[in-house]
MIBARO-406410 format. One line per 10 residues: their letters; for each residue z, x, y of N, C-alpha, C, CB. Coordinates in steps of 0.2 Angstrom, whole numbers. Atoms other than C-alpha are relative to their C-alpha. Glycine has a CB too. Layout:
N
a) Z/X/Y/Z/X/Y/Z/X/Y/Z/X/Y | ...
REM end
This chain:
328
mssvnavspl) -10/-2/2/-296/445/-133/-4/8/2/4/-2/-12 | 4/-7/0/-295/465/-127/0/3/-8/5/7/7 | -1/-4/5/-298/478/-137/4/4/-1/-4/3/0 | -5/-6/0/-285/489/-146/-1/6/1/3/0/-6 | 4/-8/-3/-295/504/-140/1/0/7/-9/2/-1 | 2/-5/-9/-296/501/-122/10/3/1/-2/-10/11 | -6/-6/0/-285/514/-112/2/-6/8/-2/11/2 | -4/5/-7/-274/507/-95/-3/3/5/8/1/1 | 1/-4/-9/-279/514/-78/4/8/1/6/-6/7 | -3/-8/-2/-273/532/-75/7/-3/5/-8/6/7
sgaqyeirhg) -5/1/-6/-264/522/-60/3/-7/2/-4/1/7 | -3/5/2/-257/509/-70/-5/-8/3/8/2/3 | 1/9/-4/-263/488/-63/-4/3/6/10/-6/3 | 3/-1/-8/-276/488/-50/-1/-6/3/-7/3/0 | 0/5/-4/-275/476/-37/-6/0/6/6/1/3 | 10/1/-8/-291/470/-27/1/-6/4/-11/-2/-4 | -1/4/-6/-290/462/-11/-8/1/1/5/3/5 | 7/4/-3/-306/454/-3/0/-2/9/-1/-9/-6 | 3/8/-4/-311/447/15/-4/4/3/5/-6/5 | 7/-5/0/-327/449/17/-4/4/-1/-1/1/3
sqraivtevg) 6/-7/5/-339/462/14/5/6/0/-9/4/5 | -6/-3/1/-321/472/14/1/-3/-7/5/-3/5 | -3/3/8/-314/475/-3/4/11/1/-10/-5/-10 | -6/-5/2/-298/487/-6/5/-2/-5/5/3/6 | -4/3/6/-290/491/-21/6/5/0/-4/1/-8 | -8/-2/-1/-271/496/-23/5/-1/-9/3/-7/7 | -4/2/4/-260/503/-38/5/0/-2/0/0/-2 | -7/-2/1/-246/502/-48/5/4/0/0/0/-4 | -3/-6/-1/-242/517/-49/0/2/8/-4/6/-5 | -1/-2/-7/-235/522/-31/-1/-3/5/-3/3/0
atlrhysved) 2/3/-4/-241/507/-21/-7/5/3/7/-1/4 | 5/-3/-3/-258/517/-20/-5/-2/1/-1/5/-1 | 6/4/-3/-271/514/-9/-9/3/-1/2/0/8 | 5/-3/4/-285/519/-21/-7/1/3/0/-5/-6 | 4/-1/-3/-299/512/-11/-1/-8/4/-4/4/-4 | 3/3/-3/-308/503/1/-4/1/7/2/-4/-1 | 9/0/0/-325/500/8/-1/-8/7/-4/-3/-13 | 3/4/-8/-334/489/21/-8/0/-2/0/7/8 | 8/4/0/-353/481/15/1/9/-4/-8/-4/10 | 2/-6/4/-351/494/0/1/8/4/-10/-2/-2
adiidgfgve) 0/-8/-3/-348/510/12/7/0/1/-4/2/8 | -5/-1/1/-333/519/7/4/1/8/-1/5/-6 | -3/-1/-3/-320/520/23/7/4/-2/0/-4/2 | -5/-5/3/-305/530/11/-8/2/-4/9/-2/-5 | 6/-2/7/-312/544/1/8/2/-4/-7/11/1 | -3/0/9/-301/538/-15/-3/3/-5/0/-8/-3 | 2/-7/6/-301/543/-31/-4/-8/-7/12/7/-4 | 4/3/6/-310/535/-48/6/-4/-6/-4/8/-3 | -4/5/4/-300/522/-58/1/3/-7/-4/-8/-1 | -2/-5/7/-299/537/-74/4/4/2/-6/6/-4
ewspsgrgqv) -3/-8/-3/-291/549/-61/7/-5/3/-6/6/9 | -3/3/-2/-275/548/-56/2/4/8/5/-1/-6 | 2/0/-7/-272/548/-37/0/10/3/7/-6/6 | -1/-8/0/-276/569/-32/2/2/7/-8/5/-2 | 0/-5/-5/-269/580/-18/3/-6/6/-9/4/1 | -5/5/-5/-260/566/-10/-3/-7/1/3/5/8 | 3/4/-2/-273/552/-8/3/-7/0/-5/0/-3 | -3/9/1/-268/533/-4/7/-1/-2/-4/-4/-5 | -7/-2/2/-249/537/-8/2/-2/7/1/7/-5 | -6/2/-3/-234/531/-2/6/6/2/2/-6/-5
lapwpnrldr) -4/-5/1/-220/545/3/4/-2/6/-3/7/0 | -10/1/-1/-201/540/4/2/1/-4/4/-7/1 | -4/1/-10/-188/542/6/-2/8/3/12/0/-1 | 2/-6/-5/-197/557/17/-9/1/-5/7/8/-1 | 8/-1/2/-214/562/20/0/9/1/-5/-4/7 | 0/-9/-1/-221/580/18/2/4/-1/-1/2/4 | -2/-4/4/-212/594/16/6/1/-1/-1/4/0 | -7/-1/-4/-194/598/14/2/7/-6/8/-8/-1 | -1/-8/2/-187/616/12/4/2/-7/5/3/7 | -2/-4/8/-182/620/-8/3/-6/0/4/8/-3
gqyrfegrag) -2/7/2/-178/603/-9/8/-2/-1/-4/-1/-7 | -10/4/-2/-160/602/-2/0/-2/8/9/8/0 | 2/4/-7/-154/594/12/9/-3/-1/-8/-7/0 | -7/6/0/-134/584/16/1/-3/6/7/2/-2 | -1/9/-7/-131/568/26/8/-2/-2/-8/-9/-3 | -8/3/1/-114/564/30/2/0/-6/0/-8/2 | -7/-5/6/-104/574/16/-5/-2/-9/11/-6/0 | 4/2/7/-119/570/1/-6/4/1/-3/-9/-1 | 4/-5/3/-131/583/-5/-4/-7/-5/4/7/-4 | 8/0/3/-149/582/-12/-3/6/-2/-4/-1/5
qaaldepelq) 5/-5/2/-157/592/-21/-7/-3/-5/4/5/-6 | 4/4/6/-174/587/-29/-3/5/0/-3/-7/0 | 4/-1/3/-187/592/-39/-5/7/6/-3/-8/-3 | 7/-3/-9/-202/607/-28/-4/-1/-3/-1/9/4 | 4/2/4/-214/597/-35/-7/7/4/-2/-10/-1 | 9/-4/-2/-226/614/-23/5/6/0/-7/-3/11 | -5/-3/0/-215/627/-31/-4/8/4/3/-1/-8 | 3/-5/-3/-228/641/-24/4/3/6/-5/-3/1 | -4/0/-7/-220/638/-6/7/-3/-2/-4/-6/7 | -8/-1/2/-202/633/-15/-1/-7/5/6/8/3
naihglvrwl) 0/6/-2/-204/614/-6/-2/-6/-5/-4/1/6 | -2/9/1/-200/595/-10/-7/-3/4/9/-4/4 | 4/5/-6/-214/585/-5/-4/-5/-1/-5/3/4 | 3/5/0/-220/570/-2/4/-7/-4/-7/2/-3 | -2/7/0/-205/559/-6/1/1/-8/-7/-6/3 | -3/3/6/-200/549/-22/-2/-4/-3/4/-1/1 | 0/7/0/-207/535/-25/-10/1/1/5/-4/6 | 4/-1/-1/-226/540/-26/-4/-1/-10/0/6/5 | 1/0/6/-225/541/-46/2/-4/-3/2/4/-1 | -5/7/2/-214/525/-48/-5/-5/1/8/-2/6
pwksasksad) 3/3/2/-221/511/-56/2/-7/3/1/2/-7 | -1/6/-5/-222/496/-41/-2/-7/-4/-4/1/8 | 2/6/2/-220/478/-45/-3/-4/5/6/-2/-3 | 2/8/-2/-231/463/-40/4/-2/4/-1/-4/-4 | -4/2/1/-222/455/-29/-5/-8/5/6/4/2 | 4/3/-3/-236/442/-21/-8/3/1/2/-2/6 | 8/-1/2/-256/441/-24/-2/-7/4/-2/1/-9 | 7/7/-3/-270/430/-14/-4/6/0/1/-6/10 | 8/-3/0/-286/433/-11/1/7/7/-8/-9/4 | -1/-8/-5/-282/446/3/2/3/2/-1/3/4
evaltcalhp) -7/-1/0/-266/450/2/1/0/-5/4/-3/4 | -5/-4/9/-255/463/-12/4/0/4/-2/9/-4 | -7/-5/-3/-235/465/-8/1/3/-9/8/-7/4 | -4/-3/4/-229/477/-19/9/2/0/-3/3/-2 | -3/-3/-4/-211/482/-20/3/7/-5/7/-7/3 | -2/-8/4/-201/497/-29/10/0/3/-6/10/5 | -9/-2/0/-180/500/-33/-4/8/0/7/-2/-8 | -1/-8/-2/-179/520/-27/9/0/-3/0/1/11 | -9/0/1/-161/522/-39/0/7/2/4/-3/-9 | -2/-3/-3/-149/534/-34/-2/5/-5/7/-2/1
qpgypwrldl) 3/-5/2/-154/551/-41/1/6/1/-5/0/0 | 1/-9/1/-152/571/-41/-4/3/9/-9/3/-9 | 2/0/-8/-165/570/-25/0/-5/5/-5/2/2 | -1/7/-4/-160/555/-17/7/-3/1/-3/-7/-3 | -4/3/4/-142/551/-20/2/-8/2/5/4/-1 | 1/7/-3/-145/531/-12/-4/-5/-3/-3/1/5 | 5/5/4/-152/516/-19/-5/-4/8/6/-9/-5 | 8/1/-4/-167/511/-9/-4/-9/-1/-8/8/-5 | 5/4/1/-177/493/-7/-7/1/2/1/-4/2 | 8/-3/-4/-195/497/-4/-2/-7/-1/-7/7/-4
evryrldatg) 8/4/1/-211/485/0/-4/2/3/-2/-5/2 | 6/-5/-6/-226/490/6/-5/-7/-1/-5/11/-2 | 7/5/-4/-242/475/12/-4/3/1/2/-4/7 | 6/-3/-1/-259/479/10/-5/-7/2/-3/6/-7 | 2/8/-2/-268/463/19/-7/4/4/8/-5/6 | 8/0/-4/-289/462/25/-1/-3/4/-5/0/-2 | 1/5/-1/-292/454/37/-8/-1/6/6/-2/3 | 7/-3/-5/-305/453/53/-1/6/4/-1/-4/7 | -3/-5/-4/-297/467/61/-2/8/-5/9/-3/-1 | -2/-8/6/-298/480/45/6/-3/-5/4/9/5
ltvsfrarna) -6/2/3/-284/481/35/7/3/5/0/4/-9 | -4/0/-5/-267/481/40/6/1/-5/0/-7/5 | -6/-3/3/-252/490/30/7/0/2/0/5/1 | -8/0/-5/-235/485/32/5/2/-7/2/-10/4 | -6/-2/5/-219/492/24/7/-4/3/2/9/2 | -7/-1/0/-200/488/24/5/1/-6/1/-6/3 | -8/-5/2/-184/497/19/5/0/1/1/6/1 | -6/1/4/-169/492/11/5/4/0/-1/-2/-6 | -3/-2/6/-154/501/8/8/-2/0/0/8/1 | -4/5/4/-146/494/-6/7/4/-2/-4/-2/-6
ssvpapfgig) -8/-2/3/-131/505/-6/7/-1/7/0/12/-3 | -10/4/-2/-110/504/-2/-2/5/8/11/2/-8 | 0/-7/-5/-115/521/13/-5/0/5/-3/7/-4 | 7/0/-2/-127/524/26/-5/5/-5/0/3/9 | 6/-4/3/-142/533/20/-6/3/6/-3/-6/-5 | 7/-1/-5/-157/543/28/-4/-2/-3/-3/8/2 | 6/6/3/-175/535/27/-4/4/5/2/-9/1 | 9/0/-3/-193/543/32/-3/-1/-4/-4/5/3 | 4/4/2/-209/535/28/-5/1/4/1/-6/-2 | 4/-2/-4/-225/540/28/-7/-2/-3/0/6/1
fhpyltvgaa) 4/3/5/-243/537/21/-8/5/2/-1/-11/0 | 4/-7/-1/-257/549/18/-9/-3/-2/4/8/-7 | 10/1/0/-277/541/19/-4/5/1/-4/-5/6 | 7/-7/-1/-294/552/17/-3/-4/4/-6/3/-8 | 4/4/-2/-306/544/30/-5/4/0/2/-3/5 | 9/-4/0/-321/547/28/-8/-2/4/-2/0/-8 | 7/5/-5/-338/542/39/-6/1/-2/-2/1/7 | 8/1/4/-350/545/25/-4/8/3/-5/-8/3 | 4/-7/-2/-354/565/32/7/6/1/-6/-1/11 | -6/-5/-1/-345/582/31/2/1/6/-1/7/-3
iddavlrvpa) -5/1/-3/-330/583/43/-3/6/6/9/2/-5 | 2/-7/-2/-338/599/50/-3/-2/6/-6/4/-5 | 2/2/-5/-349/586/59/2/-6/1/-5/0/0 | -5/0/-2/-337/578/63/6/-1/9/1/4/-5 | -4/1/-9/-329/570/82/9/-1/-4/-5/-10/7 | -6/2/2/-310/569/80/3/-2/6/3/3/-3 | -3/0/-7/-298/561/94/7/-2/-4/-3/-7/8 | -5/1/1/-279/562/91/5/1/8/1/4/-7 | -3/2/-6/-270/554/105/9/3/2/1/-7/-2 | -9/-1/0/-253/566/105/-2/9/7/6/2/-12
nrclvmddrg) -2/-7/-3/-248/580/118/3/7/-2/3/-2/3 | -4/-5/5/-238/589/107/-2/1/-7/7/-2/-1 | 2/0/4/-241/595/91/7/6/-1/-9/1/0 | -6/-7/2/-227/607/79/-4/5/-2/5/-2/-7 | -1/-10/5/-227/625/74/2/1/-5/4/7/2 | -4/-1/9/-226/629/56/-1/6/-1/-4/-5/-7 | 0/-10/4/-221/645/46/-5/-2/-5/9/4/-5 | 7/1/5/-232/648/35/3/0/-9/-7/9/3 | -1/7/7/-222/636/20/-2/-7/4/9/0/-4 | 0/7/-3/-228/621/32/4/-4/0/-3/-3/-2
lpvgdepvag) -4/6/-5/-212/619/40/3/0/6/6/-3/-3 | 3/-1/-8/-211/616/59/7/3/0/-4/-7/5 | -6/-1/-3/-201/627/66/0/1/10/3/7/-5 | 1/2/-6/-205/619/84/-8/-3/3/2/7/3 | 5/4/-1/-215/611/93/-3/3/6/1/-6/1 | 3/-4/-7/-228/616/110/-6/-8/2/-6/9/-2 | 7/7/-4/-240/605/123/-6/3/-7/-3/3/12 | 7/-1/0/-259/604/115/-5/2/7/-2/-8/-3 | 4/2/-8/-266/604/133/-2/7/0/5/-4/10 | 4/-6/0/-277/622/132/0/3/-8/2/5/5
sdrdfteprs) 0/-1/5/-274/624/115/-6/-3/-3/6/-1/-1 | 5/5/2/-288/621/102/4/-4/-6/-7/5/-3 | -3/7/6/-275/607/92/-2/-4/5/11/-1/-3 | 0/6/-5/-280/596/108/-7/-2/-2/2/2/9 | 2/4/1/-289/582/103/0/-4/2/1/-1/-3 | 0/8/-4/-284/572/116/-7/-6/2/3/2/9 | 7/1/-2/-302/570/121/-5/1/-3/-2/2/6 | 2/0/6/-313/566/106/-8/9/-1/-3/-10/0 | 4/-6/2/-322/582/100/-3/1/-8/5/7/2 | 3/-3/6/-331/589/86/6/4/-3/-6/5/1
igsmrldtgy) -8/-4/4/-318/598/72/-5/4/-2/5/-5/-7 | 4/-8/-1/-332/611/69/3/2/-7/4/6/8 | -6/-6/7/-322/625/56/6/-4/2/1/12/2 | -8/3/-1/-306/619/62/2/0/-6/1/-9/3 | -3/-1/4/-294/620/51/7/-3/0/-1/6/-2 | -3/5/-4/-280/608/54/4/-3/-11/-8/-6/7 | -5/1/2/-263/605/44/3/-2/4/1/3/-2 | 1/-3/-7/-256/601/58/4/-7/0/-7/3/5 | -5/6/-5/-240/587/65/-2/-1/6/7/3/1 | 2/4/-7/-246/579/81/7/-5/1/-8/-4/-1
tdlvrgadgl) -4/7/-3/-232/569/90/-1/2/10/12/0/-5 | -1/2/-6/-226/565/109/-9/-5/-3/0/7/7 | 5/5/0/-239/549/104/-3/-4/6/1/-3/-4 | 2/2/-5/-249/543/118/-2/-7/-2/-5/5/2 | 1/5/3/-250/524/115/-1/-7/5/6/-1/-4 | 2/6/-4/-257/507/122/3/-4/6/-1/-3/-5 | -3/4/-5/-250/494/133/3/-5/-5/-5/-3/7 | -4/2/8/-247/486/114/5/5/-4/-6/-1/-6 | -6/-3/0/-237/498/111/-2/5/-7/7/-6/-1 | 4/-4/6/-250/507/95/-4/5/5/-5/-6/-6
arasvarsdk) 3/-7/-1/-255/525/95/-6/0/-6/6/6/-1 | 8/3/2/-275/524/90/-4/8/-1/-5/-6/8 | 5/-7/1/-283/541/82/-5/-2/-5/4/8/-4 | 9/2/1/-301/542/76/-4/6/-4/-3/0/9 | 4/-7/-1/-313/551/68/-7/-2/-2/3/6/-6 | 10/2/-2/-335/548/71/-4/5/0/-2/-3/7 | 6/-5/1/-350/554/64/-2/1/10/-8/-4/-5 | 2/-2/-7/-357/565/79/-7/-4/-1/0/8/2 | 7/4/1/-375/557/75/0/-8/1/-3/1/-8 | -4/7/-3/-364/539/83/1/-4/-6/-5/-4/5
grrvsvwads) 0/4/7/-367/528/68/5/-5/-3/-1/3/-4 | -5/6/2/-349/523/62/6/5/4/0/-2/-9 | -8/-4/-2/-330/528/68/5/-4/-6/4/-3/10 | -6/5/3/-313/523/56/3/4/3/2/-2/-8 | -5/0/-4/-298/522/67/7/-2/-2/-3/-5/4 | -4/1/4/-281/523/63/4/-2/5/1/5/-5 | -4/2/-4/-267/514/72/8/-1/-3/-4/-5/2 | -8/-4/3/-247/516/70/3/-3/5/2/9/0 | -3/1/-7/-234/507/80/6/4/0/1/-8/2 | -8/-1/-3/-218/511/87/4/4/-4/4/-6/1
lfrylmvytg) -6/-8/6/-209/518/71/-3/3/-2/4/-2/-9 | 5/-7/1/-223/532/69/2/3/5/-8/1/-2 | -2/-6/-6/-217/545/80/-8/8/-3/14/4/-2 | 2/-7/0/-228/559/73/-8/-3/-6/8/5/-4 | 4/-2/6/-245/562/63/-4/4/-1/-3/-4/-1 | 2/-8/3/-251/574/52/-6/1/-2/2/1/-6 | 6/4/-1/-268/576/53/-2/7/-7/-5/0/10 | 0/-4/6/-276/587/37/-9/2/-1/3/-4/-7 | 7/-1/0/-295/595/35/0/1/-7/-3/6/5 | 1/-1/9/-292/596/16/0/5/-2/-4/-3/-3
dtienvsrrr) 4/-5/2/-296/615/14/6/3/-5/-3/4/7 | -3/1/4/-282/618/2/2/-3/-7/0/0/2 | 2/4/7/-287/606/-11/-4/2/-4/-4/-6/0 | 2/-2/6/-288/611/-28/-7/1/-3/3/-5/-3 | 5/3/2/-302/602/-32/-4/3/5/1/-7/1 | 3/-4/-7/-315/614/-22/-6/-8/2/-4/11/-2 | 3/2/0/-327/601/-23/2/-10/4/-2/2/-6 | -3/7/-3/-316/587/-14/1/4/10/11/-4/-5 | -4/-1/-5/-312/599/2/-7/-4/8/2/11/-2 | 5/0/-6/-319/596/19/-4/-5/1/-2/4/0
raiaiepmtc) 5/9/1/-326/578/13/3/-6/1/-3/-2/-7 | -6/9/-5/-312/566/22/5/6/2/8/-10/-10 | -8/0/-4/-297/568/34/2/-5/-2/0/0/8 | -4/4/3/-283/565/29/8/-2/8/2/5/-9 | 0/4/-8/-276/554/47/9/-5/-2/-10/-7/2 | -6/4/4/-255/551/39/4/-3/6/7/6/-5 | -4/3/-4/-245/540/49/9/3/-4/-3/-11/0 | -6/-1/2/-226/546/48/5/-1/4/0/6/-1 | -7/2/-2/-207/541/55/4/6/3/4/-3/-8 | 1/-7/-2/-205/558/55/-2/7/0/2/0/1
ppnalrsgig) 2/-4/0/-208/575/55/0/5/-10/3/3/5 | -1/-8/6/-209/590/39/7/0/3/-7/10/0 | -6/-2/-1/-192/592/34/7/-1/5/-3/5/0 | -5/3/-5/-183/580/43/7/-4/-4/-5/-5/3 | -7/1/1/-170/577/30/5/7/-3/0/-7/-6 | -3/-7/-1/-166/596/33/5/-1/9/-6/6/1 | 2/0/-7/-167/594/52/2/-5/4/-5/0/2 | -6/7/-4/-161/578/58/-5/-4/2/6/2/8 | 4/5/-7/-177/576/68/-4/-4/-4/-6/3/7 | 1/6/2/-182/558/69/0/-2/-7/-6/-2/2
llklepgqhv) -3/5/6/-172/553/54/4/-6/1/3/4/-4 | -3/7/-1/-169/537/53/5/0/-6/-5/-6/-1 | -9/3/5/-150/530/45/0/-5/2/7/4/2 | 1/7/5/-151/514/36/10/-1/-1/-7/2/-11 | -4/2/6/-134/507/35/3/-3/-3/3/3/0 | 2/7/7/-128/496/21/-2/-3/2/4/-3/-4 | 7/4/2/-140/483/19/-5/-1/6/2/-8/-3 | 4/-1/-6/-146/487/36/-10/0/-3/4/7/3 | 6/2/4/-167/484/33/-5/6/6/-1/-10/0 | 4/-3/-6/-182/494/46/-9/0/-2/3/9/0
egrwgvvpdg) 7/3/0/-200/486/47/-4/5/5/0/-7/3 | 4/-3/-4/-216/496/52/-7/-1/-3/1/7/-1 | 6/1/1/-232/493/53/-9/8/2/0/-8/6 | 7/-6/-2/-252/505/52/-4/-4/-2/-1/9/-4 | 5/3/3/-266/500/50/-9/6/-1/-1/-8/6 | 5/-2/0/-284/506/47/-5/-3/3/-1/1/-4 | 7/-1/-1/-302/503/56/-6/-1/1/-1/1/-1 | 7/-4/0/-320/503/53/-4/-3/5/-5/-1/-9 | 3/3/-7/-331/502/69/-6/3/-2/3/2/9 | 7/-4/1/-349/503/69/-5/-6/-3/2/8/-7
aefgdhspea) 3/8/4/-363/490/67/0/-2/-10/-10/1/2 | 4/0/6/-367/495/50/7/-4/-6/-4/10/-4 | -6/5/2/-348/486/46/-2/-8/1/6/1/6 | 2/6/-1/-355/471/53/0/-3/8/5/-3/-4 | 3/1/-7/-354/460/67/4/3/6/-1/-8/2 | -4/1/-2/-338/463/74/-1/7/5/5/-1/-4 | 3/-8/-5/-340/477/91/9/3/-2/-2/-3/13 | -8/-3/-2/-326/492/91/5/-2/2/1/3/4 | -6/0/-6/-316/483/108/0/-6/-6/-1/-2/10 | -1/8/3/-316/465/98/5/3/-3/-7/-4/-4
rcsrtaat) -4/1/7/-307/474/80/5/5/4/-4/2/-9 | -9/-2/-3/-293/485/93/3/-8/2/1/7/11 | -6/6/-5/-291/469/102/3/-4/-3/-2/-4/5 | -2/4/6/-289/459/85/7/4/-2/-7/0/-7 | -8/-7/3/-277/474/80/4/-1/3/1/9/1 | -6/3/-3/-267/471/95/3/-4/0/0/0/3 | -2/4/1/-264/457/92/4/-4/-5/-3/-1/0 | -5/1/8/-257/457/73/4/1/1/0/2/-6
REM end
């Protein structure tokens, strides 16, 4: 019998999945990826069961990712006004579902699916039915989503995900690769005012190179994809050993890369790097750039994933892992 004094985790029910030496934990609050490890080595820099997600760690960002100027927008005659949860910059940030309870739709040893109904509200006057599915297999972790417009009128939509990747060392000593030809130009409120080629700039990580003291809170686009249609970014230890890759399908046209320099908890700064797949850039509900339009009853689906490479993670070579990821 459970104790009457037992305290529930701050992030709600905890859903653990396993495959071999891989282990992931997804939370009821926000369908958040709280933990992912292989051979007891952390792949993401998550958070404890006694915490609630700090700095967006592992969260689902919908119906828009990243920042929204003053939380205000209009879409086909309907106005939205979201709460300014980045008040110092007068922005709404990361959508509306990351603090909501999600329901378990299915659960097995290596897979869990959670669903959320986003009801009409001032910040988003449409109804969305959302599902996010996490699956572990020999390729690593695959995350898939499905979003359906349950309204009687067209609805705008964007989504992103916010994993912080770790290779067991400070990111100053890590090597980063971002397969993108262009990056967003941001104003002092973190809102894009255009984009430019990365070639010849300090934002160019098309070839792997050390992060060093570089400060990034940068959106990348014009992603370079493999024959399978997947874009792959990675962070690796400069002393070889281990690498963690993020892949994303063609629905994700942007990657936000964040070195964590402004994280409120100083002890967490620059100890991991966020590589965030996004279907649209920041402020898309205002600009319309990259924004998806869902007709009544229409749904959209997409996938991304995390691949842990290196001998310490088992017998799968990086080449074999990438090959199997492409086949999923």
